[in-house]
C-alpha positions as CSV (number, residue, x, y, z in Angstrom):
1,M,-1.4,14.5,-1.0
2,H,-4.4,12.3,-1.9
3,I,-5.2,9.1,-3.8
4,E,-7.4,8.8,-6.9
5,K,-8.7,5.5,-8.4
6,L,-7.9,5.3,-12.1
7,K,-9.2,1.8,-12.9
8,A,-11.5,-0.4,-11.0
9,G,-11.7,-4.2,-11.1
10,N,-9.9,-7.2,-9.7
11,E,-6.7,-5.3,-10.1
12,S,-7.5,-1.7,-9.4
13,L,-5.0,1.1,-10.3
14,Y,-4.5,4.2,-8.1
15,V,-2.5,7.3,-8.4
16,I,-1.0,9.4,-5.6
17,K,-1.1,13.1,-6.2
18,K,0.4,16.1,-4.6
19,E,-2.0,18.9,-5.7
20,S,-2.5,18.1,-9.4
21,D,0.9,16.4,-9.9
22,E,1.2,12.6,-9.9
23,V,3.9,11.5,-7.4
24,G,3.2,7.8,-7.4
25,R,0.9,4.9,-8.3
26,F,0.0,1.4,-7.0
27,M,-2.3,-1.5,-7.7
28,L,-4.6,-3.3,-5.3
29,S,-5.4,-6.9,-6.3
30,E,-8.5,-8.6,-5.0
31,Q,-7.7,-11.6,-2.8
32,G,-11.3,-12.3,-1.6
33,N,-13.1,-11.7,1.7
34,G,-12.3,-8.0,1.9
35,V,-8.5,-8.7,1.5
36,K,-6.4,-6.8,-1.1
37,Q,-2.8,-7.1,-2.1
38,L,-0.7,-4.0,-2.6
39,R,1.4,-4.3,-5.7
40,N,3.7,-2.3,-7.9
41,L,4.0,0.7,-5.6
42,Q,6.0,3.3,-7.4
43,V,7.0,6.8,-6.2
44,E,9.0,9.5,-7.8
45,G,12.8,9.0,-7.4
46,N,13.2,12.2,-5.3
47,V,10.8,11.1,-2.5
48,S,12.7,10.8,0.8
49,K,12.4,7.9,3.3
50,T,10.2,10.1,5.4
51,G,8.1,10.7,2.3
52,I,7.8,6.9,1.8
53,L,6.5,6.6,5.4
54,Y,3.9,9.2,4.6
55,V,2.8,7.4,1.4
56,F,2.2,4.2,3.4
57,E,0.2,6.1,6.0
58,L,-1.8,7.8,3.2
59,I,-2.5,4.4,1.6
60,Q,-3.5,2.9,5.0
61,S,-5.9,5.8,5.7
62,Y,-7.4,5.4,2.2
63,L,-7.9,1.6,2.8
64,K,-9.8,2.4,6.0
65,E,-12.0,4.9,4.2
66,E,-12.8,2.2,1.5
67,N,-13.6,-0.4,4.3
68,I,-11.0,-2.8,3.2
69,K,-10.4,-5.3,6.0
70,E,-6.8,-6.4,5.3
71,V,-4.0,-5.5,2.9
72,Q,-1.1,-7.8,2.0
73,V,2.4,-6.9,0.8
74,K,5.1,-9.1,-0.6
75,S,8.4,-7.8,0.6
76,H,11.5,-7.8,-1.6
77,S,14.1,-6.3,0.7
78,T,15.1,-6.0,4.3
79,E,14.6,-2.2,4.0
80,L,11.0,-2.8,3.1
81,D,10.7,-5.3,5.9
82,T,11.7,-2.6,8.3
83,L,9.3,-0.1,6.9
84,L,6.4,-2.6,7.0
85,D,7.2,-3.5,10.6
86,H,7.3,0.2,11.5
87,Q,3.8,0.6,9.9
88,Q,2.3,-2.2,12.0
89,F,2.3,-4.9,9.3
90,V,2.8,-8.5,10.6
91,L,4.9,-11.1,8.8
92,K,2.3,-13.7,7.9
93,D,4.5,-16.1,5.8
94,K,8.3,-15.8,6.1
95,E,9.0,-18.1,3.2
96,K,6.9,-16.0,0.8
97,Q,7.8,-12.7,2.6
98,L,4.1,-11.9,2.9
99,W,3.2,-9.2,5.3
100,T,-0.4,-8.3,6.4
101,Y,-2.0,-5.2,7.9
102,R,-5.5,-5.5,9.4
103,I,-7.6,-2.3,9.1
104,N,-9.9,-1.5,12.0
105,C,-12.9,-0.2,10.0
C-alpha cells in the first residue's frame, strides 16, 4: 500500500492505494508550526482491525517522510482511543479527546 496526495493546501487530501485500487482516504489540516491534524480517515468496509493498524503505520511513515513534526487526532470512541494509544499517540486534551503523535524526523 502507498499514499498519494490528491489536493494540496491548508486541508490536503490524500488517498491510500493498494496497487492501483483506492482503499481509503484522509485529510491533513494545517495547524501551524509543522503540526497537522488527521481528519476524515475513511477505509473500505472490509478492512480488518489489523488492516487499520497497518493504515495508521503507513500514515505515520508517510508523515515522517514529509518532515511533519506532529500530527493530532480527535478521537470519537474508546476503540479509537485504544488504537491511538497502541500507536504511541499521547492524550493531550482529555476534554477535547485530542491525541498527538510526535514524529522523530
